N, C-alpha and C positions, 0 to 999 in steps of 0.2 A: 504494500500500500504506500502510495506517495503522499507525503505531507507537503503542504504549501511552503514555498521558500520565499518569504517576504524579503525583498531587497529595497533599499532606498538609494537613489542616485540623484545627482544634481547636475545641471548644465545651464550655461548662459543661453538665453533665448531673447532675440531682439523683439522689442515692442515699446509702446509709449504710455498707454493709458489704461483706464479701467475696462474699456471695451476690449482691448488686447488681452487683458488678464482673463476675462470671461472666455474669450475665444481659445486662448492657449490652454487653460485648465480644462475646458470642455473637450478639446481635441485629445488631450492626454488621457482623460477619463473615459473617452470613447473606446480605448483599447482594452479588450478583454483581459482581465487580470490586474488592472490598475485600481488600487484602492484609495489612493490619495495623490493629488497634484496641486501644488501651490506655486504660483509665480509671483515674484516681488517686483513691483514697478520700480522701486528704488535701486535694487541691486541687479535687476534683469536676470535673476537666477530662478530656475524652476526646480523644485524638489518633487520627486515622484517616488511613491512606494508602490511596488507591484509584486505579483507572484511570479517568480522566475520559472515556474513549471508551466505557466500559461503564456508568457510573452517575454520579450526582450526590451532592454532600454533603447536599442536601435529602432524597434517598431514604434515605440512611444515618440521618439524624436522625428520619425518619418511622418507620423500623424500630425504632429505640431507643424512641421514644414508644409504639409499639404493644406493646413488651415491658413497659411500665409506668413509664418514666422521662421526666419533663419535661426539655426541653433548650432551646437557644436558639431553635428554630423551632416546636416543637410542645408542646402540653400533653396530658397523659394523660387518657383517658376515665375517669370515676369508677369504672365497673365494673372496669376493668383495674387501677386503683390499689387498689381494695378487695380484689382477689384476691391482692395481694402478701403474702408472709409478714410477720408483725408487725415483724420486725427490719429490713425493707426499706421501711417506711412513713416516708419522709422528710417533713420539715415542709413544708407547702404554705401559701402565703398564702391566707387566706379571701377569697372573692369579695366585692367591695364591693356592698352592697345598692343597687339602682337606685331604691329608694323614698326614699333619703336618711336612713334610720333607723340 
């Protein structure tokens, strides 16, 4: 018989406001096995507790990125970012041109 293996991990997640907080936490909690997800607007750190027999931290980070928020493992698709409300459009580093200009 397998027992649940609760793990807690944290990662920086880009966001700005209370609307971001709700979206980030909802996305993380939508992953089966996640029991807790809290994102701090001040520190930009999300702490997640999950059952490691049901999911992985990578799966949680992927769900958060799909909701529109860059994090330690994944970058957001441009179309998803562009669909965020204006207040949620966090600063993103511009890609470096490969042409050297």
